[in-house]
C-alpha positions in Angstrom: 26.4 5.7 -9.9 23.0 5.0 -8.3 21.5 4.3 -11.7 24.2 1.6 -12.2 23.3 0.1 -8.8 19.7 -0.1 -9.7 20.4 -1.6 -13.1 22.6 -4.2 -11.5 19.7 -5.2 -9.2 16.9 -5.0 -11.8 17.9 -5.6 -15.3 19.0 -9.1 -15.1 15.5 -10.4 -16.2 14.9 -7.6 -18.7 15.1 -9.9 -21.7 12.7 -12.5 -20.3 9.0 -12.1 -21.0 7.3 -11.9 -17.5 3.5 -11.6 -17.1 2.3 -8.7 -14.9 2.0 -9.8 -11.4 0.8 -8.1 -8.2 0.4 -8.8 -4.5 -2.3 -7.2 -2.5 -1.4 -5.3 0.7 -3.8 -3.6 3.1 -2.8 -0.9 5.6 -4.2 0.2 9.0 -7.0 -1.9 10.2 -10.2 -0.6 11.9 -11.1 -0.1 15.6 -14.3 -1.9 16.5 -14.9 0.5 19.5 -15.5 3.4 17.1 -16.5 1.6 13.9 -19.4 -0.9 14.4 -18.7 -2.4 11.0 -15.0 -3.1 11.7 -15.3 -6.9 12.1 -17.7 -7.3 9.1 -15.5 -5.2 6.8 -12.5 -7.4 7.8 -14.4 -10.6 7.4 -15.7 -9.5 4.0 -12.2 -8.8 2.7 -10.8 -12.1 4.1 -13.8 -13.9 2.6 -13.1 -12.5 -0.9 -9.5 -13.3 -0.7 -10.2 -16.9 0.3 -12.7 -17.4 -2.5 -10.2 -16.2 -5.0 -7.3 -18.1 -3.4 -5.2 -15.0 -2.8 -2.8 -14.5 0.1 -2.2 -10.9 1.0 -0.3 -8.9 3.6 -1.9 -6.5 6.2 0.1 -3.7 7.9 -1.9 -2.7 11.0 -1.3 0.3 13.3 -2.0 0.0 17.0 -3.9 3.3 17.1 -6.0 2.3 14.1 -7.2 -1.0 15.4 -7.7 0.1 19.1 -7.6 -2.5 21.9 -7.7 -6.2 22.3 -10.8 -6.6 20.2 -9.2 -4.9 17.3 -6.1 -7.0 17.6 -8.2 -10.2 17.6 -9.8 -9.0 14.4 -6.4 -8.5 12.7 -5.2 -11.8 14.1 -7.7 -13.4 11.8 -5.5 -12.5 8.8 -2.7 -14.7 10.1 -5.0 -17.6 11.0 -6.2 -17.6 7.4 -2.7 -17.9 6.0 -2.0 -14.1 5.3 1.1 -12.1 6.4 1.0 -9.5 9.1 3.5 -6.6 9.1 4.3 -3.7 11.3 2.7 -0.2 10.6 3.8 1.3 13.9 1.5 2.7 16.7 0.3 6.3 16.0 0.6 6.3 12.2 3.2 9.1 12.2 4.3 11.1 9.1 8.1 10.9 9.3 8.4 13.8 6.8 6.8 16.3 9.3 9.4 18.7 10.7 8.0 18.3 14.3 8.5 14.5 14.2 11.9 13.5 15.7 13.8 10.3 15.2 13.7 8.9 18.7 10.0 9.3 19.0 9.5 7.6 15.6 11.7 4.7 16.6 9.8 4.3 19.8 6.6 4.2 17.7 8.0 1.5 15.5 9.2 -0.6 18.4 5.7 -0.4 20.0 4.3 -1.8 16.8 6.9 -4.6 16.8 6.1 -5.6 20.4 2.3 -5.8 19.7 2.4 -7.5 16.3 5.4 -9.8 16.5 3.7 -12.4 18.6 0.7 -12.8 16.2 0.5 -15.8 13.9 1.5 -14.9 10.4 3.8 -11.9 11.5 6.7 -11.1 9.2 9.3 -8.4 10.1 8.3 -5.9 7.4 7.7 -2.4 8.1 5.3 -0.1 6.1 5.9 3.6 6.5 2.7 5.5 7.3 1.8 7.8 4.4 4.8 6.1 2.6 6.9 9.0 4.1 10.5 7.7 4.9 12.1 10.9 6.3 12.8 14.5 5.3 16.3 14.6 6.8 19.3 12.3 6.5 19.2 11.8 10.2 15.7 10.4 10.1 15.9 8.5 6.9 19.1 6.8 7.8 18.3 6.4 11.5 15.1 4.4 10.6 17.1 2.3 8.0 19.6 1.5 10.7 16.8 0.4 13.0 15.3 -1.8 10.3 18.6 -3.5 9.6 19.4 -4.0 13.3 16.1 -5.6 13.9 16.2 -7.8 10.8 13.4 -6.1 9.1 12.8 -6.4 5.4 11.1 -4.1 2.9 7.4 -3.3 3.3 7.5 -1.0 0.3 4.9 -0.6 -2.4 5.3 -0.3 -6.1 1.7 0.7 -7.0 0.2 3.5 -4.9 -3.3 4.5 -5.0 -6.0 6.8 -3.5 -8.4 4.2 -2.1 -8.6 6.1 1.1 -10.1 9.1 -0.8 -12.5 7.0 -2.8 -13.6 5.4 0.5 -14.6 8.8 1.9 -16.9 9.2 -1.1 -18.2 5.7 -0.7 -19.2 6.3 2.9 -20.8 9.6 1.9 -23.0 8.1 -0.8 -23.8 5.0 1.3 -25.0 7.2 4.1 -27.1 9.2 1.7 -28.4 6.0 0.2 -27.4 7.4 -3.2 -27.2 4.2 -5.3 -26.8 6.1 -8.6 -23.6 7.8 -7.3 -22.3 4.6 -5.8 -22.7 2.9 -9.2 -20.7 5.7 -10.8 -18.1 5.6 -8.0 -17.5 1.9 -8.5 -16.6 2.4 -12.1 -14.4 5.4 -11.3 -12.7 3.6 -8.5 -11.9 0.4 -10.5 -10.7 2.6 -13.4 -8.5 4.4 -11.0 -6.8 1.3 -9.6 -6.2 -0.1 -13.1 -4.9 3.3 -14.3 -2.5 3.5 -11.4 -1.4 -0.1 -11.9 -0.6 0.6 -15.6 1.1 4.0 -14.7 3.5 2.5 -12.2 4.2 -0.6 -14.4 4.9 1.7 -17.4 7.3 3.7 -15.3 9.1 0.5 -14.3 9.4 -0.7 -17.9 10.5 2.8 -19.0 13.3 2.9 -16.4 14.3 -0.7 -15.7 13.2 -2.3 -18.9 10.9 -4.9 -17.2 7.7 -5.3 -15.2 8.6 -6.1 -11.5 6.6 -8.1 -9.1 4.3 -5.4 -7.9 2.8 -4.7 -4.4 -0.4 -2.7 -4.5 -1.4 -0.4 -1.6 -5.0 -0.7 -0.4 -6.6 -0.1 3.1 -8.9 -2.2 5.3 -11.9 -0.1 4.4 -15.6 -0.4 3.5 -15.0 0.3 -0.2 -12.7 -2.7 -0.5 -14.9 -4.9 1.5 -17.7 -4.1 -0.9 -15.9 -4.1 -4.2 -12.8 -6.3 -3.8 -14.3 -9.1 -5.9 -14.9 -6.7 -8.7 -11.3 -5.3 -8.4 -9.8 -8.7 -8.6 -12.0 -9.7 -11.6 -11.0 -6.4 -13.3 -7.3 -6.9 -12.8 -7.5 -10.5 -14.1 -9.3 -9.3 -17.1 -6.4 -6.9 -17.7 -4.0 -9.8 -17.6 -2.7 -9.3 -14.1 -1.7 -12.3 -12.1 -2.1 -12.3 -8.3 0.8 -13.5 -6.2 1.5 -13.6 -2.5 3.6 -11.0 -0.7 6.5 -13.3 0.0 6.9 -14.0 -3.7 6.5 -10.3 -4.6 9.1 -9.1 -2.1 11.7 -11.5 -3.6 11.9 -9.0 -6.5 15.3 -7.2 -6.3 13.6 -3.9 -6.7 12.6 -4.0 -3.0 16.3 -4.2 -2.0 16.9 -0.7 -3.3 17.3 2.2 -0.8 17.1 5.4 -2.9 19.4 8.2 -1.9 16.6 10.8 -2.0 15.2 13.5 0.2 12.5 13.7 1.1 12.3 10.0 1.1 9.3 7.9 0.4 6.5 7.2 -2.0 6.3 4.1 -4.3 9.7 2.4 -5.0 8.9 2.8 -8.7 8.3 6.5 -8.2 11.7 6.8 -6.5 13.4 5.0 -9.3 11.7 7.2 -11.9 12.8 10.3 -10.0 16.4 9.0 -10.0 16.2 8.5 -13.8 14.9 12.0 -14.3 11.5 11.1 -15.5 9.5 14.4 -15.9 6.2 15.4 -14.5 6.2 13.1 -11.5 3.5 14.4 -9.2 4.1 14.9 -5.5 2.6 13.8 -3.3 2.1 11.0 -5.8 -1.4 10.1 -4.9 -3.6 12.9 -3.5 -7.3 13.7 -3.7 -7.1 16.6 -6.2 -5.7 14.3 -8.8 -8.9 12.4 -8.8 -11.4 15.2 -9.6 -11.1 14.7 -13.3 -11.5 10.9 -13.2 -14.6 11.4 -11.1 -16.0 14.0 -13.3 -15.6 11.6 -16.3 -17.6 9.1 -14.5 -20.4 11.6 -13.8 -19.4 12.7 -10.3 -18.8 16.4 -9.8 -16.8 16.9 -6.7 -16.4 20.2 -5.0 -12.7 21.1 -4.7 
């Protein structure tokens, strides 16, 4: 039955040739009180987006950006025509057994109170860690809150491990190891293109079409440094960049899979429903990247 519902949402355009398209989304933000480069990282990302005429969406967490200064930095996204969503307060993993529904809903509400008054805000919620609940009570309780507060999907279709590559980026940068940074750059761009192709192939395999994708990245130093190269590489692979409003019009983001534990990429969820084999869980984790890094000359200790 669920497969039929998904098909009714998504197969209407299956016979129409559609170019691969992707919207950029950025999570978390940075706290300038503990990261002296927070404002520069933010400005560099915004500058690259402006130069490439790309409008993105950012999902900040209150705890990640700190106080008023961090909020002012995030506000620049809206002032430059980008969207701002809600990523909650404490960046809580809803699939943890110790996390209860009432606490989580309070965290979401706190995020709404802070971000909803900012220029560019749209009522979209991005689950921290992409975890949407390990019990029916939590999963459906949050879905009810979202519906009651007129929130729309903040889901992603293309998940990636930029958070892990950023750790290596900062390590090599601190060590002034330019040779390793050069290798990491190639490995990172390969990783993002590989993940984009993987999730797009999953969508075509299950739905018969390439949806309007949303790529998950973070407001981090690695993306401030290499976003121009990332954009160029995607364009070279025939990806078209679209804004988040356009991407979220795709019917794929209206689907609410009946799965537990809930979460991950919406394409990953659909593939699980269709019984696609060898889906890794968690979908994007550090150990999966050791082979790619080794292929690019970086031997990482497990």
